[in-house]
SEMAR-177956 format. One record per residue: x, y, z of N, C-alpha, C in turn. Coordinates in steps of 0.05 Angstrom, whole numbers, padded with zeros to 5 digits, always signed. Last residue first. Example, Ala and Ser with C-alpha at 12.3 -4.5 7.8 and 13.67 -1.06 7.14 Angstrom:
+00257-00045+00142+00273-00021+00143+00258+00001+00157 +00264-00114+00156+00246-00090+00156+00264-00066+00156 
//
This chain:
+06838-01623-01250+06869-01621-01256+06885-01616-01232 +06797-01638-01219+06816-01659-01226+06842-01648-01240 +06793-01582-01205+06791-01606-01183+06814-01626-01196 +06768-01567-01249+06794-01552-01238+06806-01571-01213 +06726-01589-01254+06751-01596-01283+06774-01586-01259 +06693-01571-01215+06702-01600-01212+06728-01610-01234 +06679-01523-01241+06699-01526-01210+06706-01552-01210 +06664-01535-01282+06687-01518-01285+06695-01520-01260 +06607-01553-01271+06632-01560-01284+06658-01560-01287 +06590-01506-01231+06594-01539-01224+06621-01548-01238 +06581-01471-01275+06600-01465-01259+06610-01493-01240 +06544-01498-01306+06572-01499-01319+06585-01487-01296 +06500-01503-01274+06512-01530-01276+06540-01525-01291 +06490-01439-01276+06497-01455-01252+06502-01486-01250 +06479-01441-01330+06500-01424-01322+06513-01433-01290 +06427-01468-01331+06448-01479-01343+06477-01465-01332 +06405-01431-01298+06409-01460-01293+06427-01468-01312 +06398-01396-01336+06409-01387-01296+06417-01415-01291 +06366-01414-01369+06387-01402-01376+06405-01403-01349 +06319-01431-01350+06333-01448-01365+06366-01440-01361 +06300-01379-01335+06309-01401-01310+06325-01418-01322 +06280-01351-01377+06308-01343-01356+06315-01364-01347 +06229-01370-01382+06245-01375-01395+06277-01372-01390 +06208-01342-01336+06204-01365-01338+06228-01385-01356 +06201-01282-01347+06230-01300-01325+06222-01328-01336 +06174-01287-01386+06201-01277-01395+06225-01290-01373 +06129-01296-01357+06143-01312-01380+06161-01313-01387 +06126-01249-01327+06130-01280-01305+06131-01291-01335 +06115-01208-01353+06147-01210-01337+06147-01232-01331 +06063-01217-01359+06091-01222-01383+06111-01224-01376 +06044-01215-01321+06042-01234-01332+06061-01242-01351 +06072-01182-01258+06055-01182-01286+06057-01207-01297 +06072-01163-01192+06075-01191-01208+06063-01177-01233 +06060-01132-01152+06071-01129-01171+06073-01148-01194 +06030-01138-01107+06005-01131-01131+06032-01128-01151 +06041-01157-01065+06050-01137-01062+06045-01114-01084 +05996-01193-01005+06012-01186-01028+06018-01157-01035 +05971-01196-00954+05990-01210-00971+06013-01203-00990 +05960-01133-00926+05947-01157-00936+05976-01168-00941 +05963-01080-00894+05975-01081-00929+05973-01107-00939 +05931-01031-00858+05929-01062-00862+05948-01062-00889 +05966-00982-00822+05948-00993-00842+05948-01017-00845 +06012-00963-00809+05989-00958-00787+05960-00970-00793 +06069-01004-00793+06048-00999-00806+06024-00991-00792 +06111-00995-00733+06092-01017-00755+06074-01002-00769 +06170-00969-00733+06143-00965-00727+06120-00985-00742 +06220-00982-00752+06219-00975-00725+06192-00973-00718 +06219-00996-00804+06238-01010-00793+06234-01002-00758 +06192-00981-00850+06176-00988-00823+06193-01004-00809 +06231-00928-00873+06205-00947-00886+06188-00955-00844 +06275-00899-00876+06278-00923-00852+06248-00940-00860 +06290-00867-00941+06263-00869-00916+06277-00900-00893 +06299-00816-00987+06310-00839-00959+06289-00842-00947 +06263-00823-01051+06259-00813-01029+06283-00832-01003 +06273-00839-01119+06259-00844-01101+06268-00824-01069 +06276-00838-01190+06282-00825-01164+06261-00836-01140 +06277-00905-01222+06256-00877-01220+06265-00874-01188 +06340-00918-01245+06316-00926-01231+06304-00900-01225 +06398-00916-01253+06376-00909-01281+06344-00913-01269 +06430-00925-01210+06429-00901-01231+06409-00890-01253 +06414-00974-01191+06404-00942-01176+06411-00921-01188 +06431-01007-01228+06398-01000-01230+06392-00980-01208 +06490-01004-01227+06464-00992-01250+06438-00991-01252 +06495-01031-01184+06500-01005-01188+06485-00984-01215 +06465-01075-01181+06452-01056-01168+06465-01028-01172 +06505-01098-01224+06472-01091-01225+06462-01084-01211 +06547-01104-01185+06547-01084-01212+06517-01079-01227 +06526-01133-01147+06545-01108-01142+06540-01091-01162 +06524-01179-01176+06500-01163-01162+06505-01140-01154 +06581-01192-01184+06560-01189-01207+06532-01170-01195 +06588-01207-01131+06608-01178-01149+06587-01167-01172 +06560-01243-01116+06559-01222-01100+06562-01195-01123 +06584-01287-01154+06551-01277-01151+06552-01246-01142 +06633-01292-01135+06627-01281-01170+06601-01276-01163 +06649-01319-01092+06651-01278-01088+06641-01273-01122 +06640-01375-01098+06624-01365-01080+06632-01323-01081 +06626-01412-01139+06648-01392-01151+06633-01374-01128 +06596-01458-01132+06624-01463-01151+06637-01433-01154 +06565-01448-01100+06582-01455-01092+06602-01468-01113 +06535-01404-01129+06557-01400-01102+06572-01416-01092 +06511-01442-01170+06533-01418-01174+06547-01408-01152 +06470-01469-01128+06498-01474-01145+06526-01459-01161 +06446-01429-01115+06455-01442-01098+06486-01459-01109 +06418-01410-01164+06439-01389-01150+06454-01405-01133 +06396-01458-01180+06414-01442-01199+06428-01425-01181 +06352-01453-01131+06377-01483-01144+06400-01478-01161 +06326-01406-01142+06349-01414-01124+06369-01444-01123 +06297-01409-01194+06319-01401-01194+06341-01401-01170 +06256-01442-01176+06273-01454-01184+06298-01439-01186 +06217-01429-01108+06234-01418-01134+06257-01438-01140 +06239-01450-01044+06215-01449-01057+06223-01434-01082 +06270-01507-01016+06276-01483-01024+06246-01475-01049 +06272-01532-00948+06259-01526-00969+06257-01504-00982 +06300-01571-00905+06308-01553-00924+06284-01553-00944 +06278-01620-00868+06299-01593-00858+06306-01563-00876 +06215-01635-00866+06243-01633-00879+06258-01612-00863 +06151-01657-00849+06174-01637-00839+06193-01645-00853 +06084-01659-00860+06114-01668-00871+06140-01651-00867 +06056-01633-00838+06047-01656-00845+06072-01672-00848 +06073-01575-00836+06054-01586-00819+06057-01618-00820 +06092-01572-00887+06117-01585-00867+06100-01583-00842 +06050-01555-00921+06064-01581-00916+06072-01584-00898 +06055-01494-00912+06037-01512-00890+06035-01548-00901 +06104-01483-00934+06094-01480-00910+06081-01497-00890 +06085-01484-00979+06106-01502-00968+06113-01494-00947 +06047-01447-00982+06037-01470-00986+06057-01498-00979 +06076-01395-00977+06053-01407-00957+06045-01440-00962 +06085-01397-01029+06116-01394-01005+06094-01412-00977 +06052-01378-01060+06066-01409-01065+06089-01414-01046 +06028-01338-01034+06013-01360-01035+06026-01385-01046 +06065-01296-01049+06071-01305-01021+06048-01335-01023 +06086-01314-01117+06067-01302-01106+06065-01314-01076 +06159-01287-01142+06138-01308-01129+06109-01296-01119 +06184-01248-01198+06178-01255-01165+06160-01275-01157 +06192-01249-01251+06193-01277-01238+06187-01279-01208 +06235-01195-01244+06210-01208-01260+06209-01231-01250 +06256-01160-01185+06257-01167-01216+06231-01183-01222 +06218-01092-01160+06231-01129-01154+06230-01132-01186 +06243-01035-01136+06219-01056-01150+06229-01082-01145 +06246-00972-01106+06254-01002-01104+06233-01013-01112 +06272-00907-01127+06251-00919-01121+06255-00948-01128 +06332-00885-01105+06318-00899-01130+06285-00905-01120 +06374-00870-01064+06367-00851-01076+06343-00868-01102 +06376-00915-01027+06390-00917-01053+06385-00890-01070 +06361-00928-00973+06378-00910-00979+06394-00905-01006 +06304-00944-00945+06312-00945-00969+06327-00926-00975 +06268-00998-00907+06283-00975-00913+06299-00979-00934 +06202-01024-00928+06232-01031-00930+06245-01003-00931 +06155-01039-00945+06161-01028-00911+06187-01017-00916 +06151-01044-00997+06142-01014-00991+06148-01012-00956 +06163-01100-00992+06183-01074-01008+06175-01050-01007 +06127-01133-00965+06152-01111-00958+06171-01095-00973 +06083-01138-00985+06083-01112-00985+06112-01105-00970 +06105-01181-01033+06090-01176-01013+06102-01140-01013 +06132-01223-01085+06124-01206-01089+06100-01200-01062 +06200-01250-01071+06164-01256-01061+06154-01227-01064 +06257-01287-01092+06236-01252-01092+06210-01264-01092 +06262-01353-01060+06271-01337-01082+06249-01303-01076 +06257-01389-01007+06245-01373-01021+06266-01354-01039 +06271-01432-00953+06293-01409-00970+06275-01402-00994 +06262-01448-00894+06246-01444-00919+06264-01422-00927 +06279-01503-00846+06285-01473-00862+06266-01471-00891 +06252-01529-00782+06249-01531-00820+06259-01509-00830 +06266-01578-00737+06264-01553-00743+06266-01550-00765 +06222-01616-00704+06235-01613-00722+06242-01581-00727 +06203-01678-00654+06213-01651-00658+06227-01642-00686 +06213-01727-00663+06184-01717-00669+06186-01681-00667 +06262-01746-00639+06251-01755-00665+06224-01735-00676 +06305-01723-00607+06279-01719-00610+06272-01720-00634 +06361-01716-00625+06354-01742-00604+06323-01748-00600 +06357-01667-00647+06366-01697-00666+06367-01716-00648 +06372-01622-00621+06339-01637-00620+06346-01662-00632 +06416-01599-00638+06412-01597-00610+06385-01620-00602 +06418-01609-00690+06431-01614-00675+06429-01619-00649 +06381-01554-00703+06372-01590-00712+06393-01607-00697 +06406-01510-00676+06391-01529-00658+06376-01558-00673 +06447-01503-00717+06459-01517-00689+06431-01524-00675 +06417-01494-00765+06430-01520-00762+06438-01526-00736 +06398-01445-00744+06377-01473-00754+06386-01497-00750 +06438-01414-00746+06422-01412-00725+06412-01447-00725 +06455-01416-00801+06477-01425-00785+06455-01433-00754 +06411-01386-00823+06424-01415-00823+06431-01431-00805 +06413-01337-00793+06394-01359-00788+06393-01386-00791 +06454-01319-00809+06458-01323-00780+06432-01349-00775 +06446-01301-00874+06475-01329-00865+06465-01335-00838 +06408-01263-00855+06401-01293-00859+06421-01313-00856 +06442-01225-00831+06414-01231-00817+06405-01266-00826 +06470-01215-00869+06484-01224-00842+06464-01236-00826 +06438-01200-00910+06454-01217-00917+06465-01226-00893 +06417-01150-00881+06405-01168-00892+06416-01195-00894 +06463-01123-00883+06459-01137-00855+06435-01162-00861 +06475-01108-00935+06484-01122-00922+06480-01133-00899 +06445-01100-00989+06435-01105-00959+06447-01120-00943 +06482-01082-01029+06456-01065-01023+06446-01070-00998 +06489-01153-01038+06505-01126-01039+06477-01108-01038 +06477-01210-01015+06461-01193-01025+06480-01158-01025 +06495-01278-01016+06503-01250-01013+06490-01228-01024 +06459-01339-01017+06474-01318-01034+06471-01293-01030 +06437-01366-00972+06459-01377-00979+06477-01357-01003 +06399-01334-00951+06417-01347-00927+06440-01364-00943 +06374-01312-00988+06393-01297-00986+06416-01310-00963 +06330-01341-01000+06358-01352-01014+06374-01338-01007 +06313-01345-00936+06306-01334-00953+06336-01347-00971 +06274-01366-00875+06299-01351-00874+06303-01339-00911 +06238-01380-00824+06229-01362-00850+06262-01351-00858 +06234-01438-00797+06241-01412-00800+06247-01408-00832 +06188-01476-00751+06194-01466-00788+06204-01440-00790 +06182-01522-00712+06193-01498-00717+06199-01491-00742 +06142-01574-00692+06146-01564-00709+06159-01536-00714 +06135-01627-00644+06129-01599-00650+06139-01587-00676 +06142-01661-00580+06137-01661-00613+06138-01629-00608 +06139-01661-00525+06155-01690-00541+06147-01684-00579 +06122-01624-00492+06103-01642-00511+06114-01668-00522 +06168-01602-00475+06142-01615-00457+06125-01634-00467 +06193-01588-00518+06206-01611-00505+06186-01621-00491 +06151-01546-00536+06157-01572-00553+06174-01596-00538 +06160-01522-00500+06134-01518-00490+06137-01549-00518 +06218-01501-00513+06206-01510-00485+06178-01532-00479 +06208-01478-00557+06224-01505-00554+06220-01515-00529 +06192-01428-00554+06177-01450-00561+06189-01477-00556 +06231-01392-00536+06203-01382-00524+06186-01417-00536 +06275-01394-00575+06286-01399-00540+06255-01396-00524 +06245-01378-00626+06250-01411-00608+06260-01418-00584 +06234-01326-00613+06216-01343-00620+06224-01374-00609 +06287-01311-00607+06269-01302-00589+06247-01322-00587 +06310-01321-00663+06316-01334-00636+06303-01332-00613 +06277-01284-00685+06270-01311-00690+06285-01335-00658 +06294-01236-00670+06272-01238-00665+06263-01276-00664 +06353-01238-00686+06352-01232-00650+06321-01246-00646 +06343-01232-00741+06361-01249-00725+06353-01255-00708 +06305-01188-00758+06309-01218-00771+06318-01238-00757 +06313-01152-00719+06281-01161-00725+06291-01187-00746 +06367-01139-00709+06347-01153-00689+06321-01166-00696 +06385-01142-00765+06398-01157-00740+06376-01160-00723 +06350-01089-00771+06350-01108-00784+06353-01131-00771 +06372-01053-00728+06353-01058-00730+06350-01086-00747 +06429-01038-00750+06422-01057-00726+06393-01073-00715 +06417-01013-00798+06434-01043-00797+06428-01060-00770 +06400-00970-00765+06377-00982-00790+06393-01014-00799 +06443-00957-00742+06416-00947-00726+06404-00976-00750 +06471-00936-00783+06476-00959-00768+06452-00969-00750 +06442-00914-00842+06455-00911-00815+06452-00936-00798 +06478-00927-00899+06456-00934-00884+06465-00925-00856 +06529-00923-00933+06508-00900-00934+06483-00902-00915 +06560-00960-00924+06568-00948-00904+06546-00923-00912 +06525-01000-00957+06529-01006-00927+06537-00980-00914 +06481-00980-01003+06513-00983-00996+06509-00979-00967 +06417-01003-00984+06425-00986-00993+06464-01000-00999 +06355-01030-00958+06372-01028-00978+06398-01000-00986 +06336-01063-00909+06340-01037-00909+06356-01045-00943 +06279-01110-00887+06298-01102-00896+06305-01072-00899 +06241-01154-00844+06245-01131-00850+06278-01128-00866 +06208-01206-00808+06229-01197-00832+06224-01169-00841 +06190-01268-00779+06180-01238-00784+06201-01226-00799 +06158-01315-00775+06161-01301-00812+06168-01274-00803 +06166-01371-00756+06176-01342-00744+06180-01339-00774 +06107-01424-00740+06123-01408-00761+06130-01380-00752 +06101-01474-00693+06110-01448-00699+06118-01432-00718 +06057-01529-00691+06077-01504-00717+06073-01488-00707 +06029-01541-00643+06037-01561-00664+06059-01551-00683 +06016-01526-00579+06027-01518-00601+06038-01543-00624 +05971-01528-00522+05995-01543-00537+05996-01523-00562 +05917-01494-00520+05920-01524-00510+05948-01541-00520 +05908-01451-00540+05908-01477-00559+05912-01498-00549 +05918-01421-00495+05897-01421-00511+05885-01438-00535 +05965-01432-00475+05949-01440-00456+05927-01440-00481 +06007-01424-00524+05998-01446-00514+05968-01461-00497 +05995-01366-00517+05982-01386-00551+05981-01415-00539 +06020-01355-00477+05985-01350-00478+05983-01370-00494 +06068-01378-00481+06055-01388-00463+06028-01380-00471 +06088-01329-00522+06080-01364-00528+06063-01375-00504 +06070-01290-00498+06063-01293-00523+06063-01323-00529 +06117-01295-00463+06089-01288-00457+06071-01298-00481 +06167-01288-00504+06155-01314-00480+06132-01314-00472 +06155-01244-00525+06157-01269-00545+06146-01290-00521 +06165-01206-00480+06141-01210-00494+06142-01237-00506 +06225-01226-00476+06200-01227-00457+06176-01231-00465 +06247-01210-00519+06239-01232-00508+06223-01240-00493 +06233-01160-00572+06231-01161-00540+06226-01194-00528 +06228-01169-00623+06255-01159-00613+06256-01168-00588 +06166-01182-00630+06190-01209-00628+06221-01194-00621 +06113-01148-00599+06143-01142-00615+06160-01164-00607 +06052-01167-00614+06075-01169-00595+06095-01156-00616 +05992-01171-00608+06006-01154-00614+06026-01156-00599 +05948-01229-00621+05958-01218-00600+05987-01195-00612 +05885-01264-00646+05912-01242-00648+05924-01240-00621 +05866-01324-00667+05858-01306-00650+05889-01285-00652 +05820-01360-00714+05846-01347-00708+05838-01322-00689 +05799-01414-00744+05803-01398-00726+05827-01384-00715 +05777-01418-00816+05791-01421-00796+05790-01405-00763 +05747-01413-00860+05735-01431-00836+05760-01431-00821 +05752-01361-00889+05752-01390-00903+05753-01407-00892 +05739-01318-00845+05725-01321-00873+05731-01350-00886 +05783-01324-00810+05754-01332-00804+05736-01338-00830 +05822-01302-00846+05816-01331-00838+05796-01335-00821 +05803-01255-00847+05810-01264-00872+05809-01296-00870 +05807-01238-00801+05779-01237-00808+05787-01256-00831 +05867-01234-00790+05846-01252-00774+05817-01259-00788 +05877-01198-00826+05888-01228-00828+05864-01237-00806 +05859-01145-00800+05850-01161-00826+05859-01185-00827 +05888-01155-00752+05855-01150-00747+05842-01163-00774 +05942-01150-00764+05932-01170-00761+05900-01175-00752 +05939-01096-00782+05947-01118-00805+05938-01143-00784 +05934-01071-00740+05907-01064-00759+05912-01090-00780 +05973-01075-00708+05942-01088-00694+05922-01087-00717 +06030-01098-00714+06006-01078-00730+05987-01098-00716 +06064-01135-00701+06074-01108-00683+06046-01088-00687 +06042-01204-00679+06054-01183-00696+06057-01144-00678 +06015-01265-00682+06027-01242-00669+06036-01227-00691 +05962-01306-00686+05981-01299-00703+05989-01269-00684 +05943-01373-00672+05952-01350-00658+05969-01332-00676 +05888-01422-00705+05911-01405-00707+05916-01376-00675 +05875-01474-00724+05866-01463-00705+05896-01436-00694 +05853-01500-00790+05872-01503-00769+05865-01474-00745 +05830-01515-00829+05811-01513-00813+05827-01511-00783 +05847-01498-00878+05852-01527-00877+05839-01534-00848 +05850-01447-00888+05830-01464-00911+05834-01498-00896 +05884-01429-00848+05856-01427-00840+05836-01442-00858 +05936-01438-00879+05927-01462-00852+05894-01457-00847 +05930-01393-00912+05926-01429-00926+05914-01442-00901 +05930-01355-00869+05904-01358-00891+05904-01392-00906 +05982-01360-00857+05960-01363-00841+05926-01365-00850 +06009-01340-00903+06006-01376-00892+05991-01378-00876 +05999-01294-00914+05994-01316-00933+05993-01346-00923 +06020-01273-00877+05992-01271-00872+05981-01288-00900 +06074-01286-00885+06063-01296-00860+06033-01299-00861 +06083-01261-00926+06085-01289-00930+06069-01307-00903 +06053-01202-00919+06058-01222-00935+06062-01241-00932 +06022-01181-00857+06029-01185-00881+06046-01202-00897 +06020-01213-00801+06002-01192-00809+06007-01177-00839 +06060-01249-00778+06030-01256-00790+06010-01233-00800 +06102-01243-00748+06109-01231-00776+06070-01237-00784 +06088-01319-00720+06099-01286-00715+06105-01280-00740 +06038-01357-00721+06053-01350-00729+06060-01321-00719 +06015-01429-00695+06030-01396-00680+06048-01381-00703 +05979-01475-00695+05995-01464-00713+05993-01432-00692 +05946-01539-00697+05953-01512-00680+05977-01495-00681 +05903-01577-00734+05932-01564-00726+05935-01537-00709 +05843-01606-00700+05855-01584-00709+05885-01580-00708 +05863-01680-00686+05848-01650-00674+05863-01630-00707 +05875-01726-00711+05851-01727-00689+05848-01695-00682 +05943-01715-00715+05919-01728-00725+05903-01722-00700 +06000-01711-00707+05984-01682-00701+05947-01695-00707 
//
């Protein structure tokens, strides 16, 4: 990618991690094509990209529509003269006990989180193969390893994305300049929590220690120069993965108990499909604005304890195998 500005396409670029990543790439002088459902959000992020030195064009696209994504990819290729990196960052969620959430909402989560990423890859891989180079970055989350009760469709989509990426890596394994890169952050403070469907009867919140979207964006920008198969962002993810390896059902049971208690005690909220079926009408930017310095300090202290639990779980598993 030397010799020219990095040519980047981002879907899901109108808010959250996708928006933060667009701005981060713009700071490096990248040329960007940004896609999402919401035009107001895209206009806002394109403006921010230009303010920091990038070149950003936008196109409204529903990534659940495969034909629309193929057209979007062709337009981006022609506009940029090629594509160096494509970041699939579209994502939605719905929170609630599985049987209490409308099945149409669950289906929409799968369409958006899993099938839209498959549409992206189907559109851009032929471009990469023709170029004999390119990097596809697949935004997943630690939820691709660690099941999330009260978000069963989200879990299904993220586990599915992990398997999808692994299959694609096998298919391009003989093309050394084509990369499939997965990114697994922990909780991130984005407007996504305001956009989520919610059938818990409680107002949604984030746990202490949630990441800034810019932290994840930096990791994605690094992949343009140094591609790697798996990038985990957020120290707790390592502990969660260790715990999942040692006792795959324990974490889900513990999370379910936590969610039961939380939904009973949290501030009441109204049931809503959020923005599952319609784009936000206004710009919401990269940041969710829920992080608090004191909470971050407490969360940092807790990471050591979480890691110790994960390592202890591995030790217990190893001891059982020895016996």
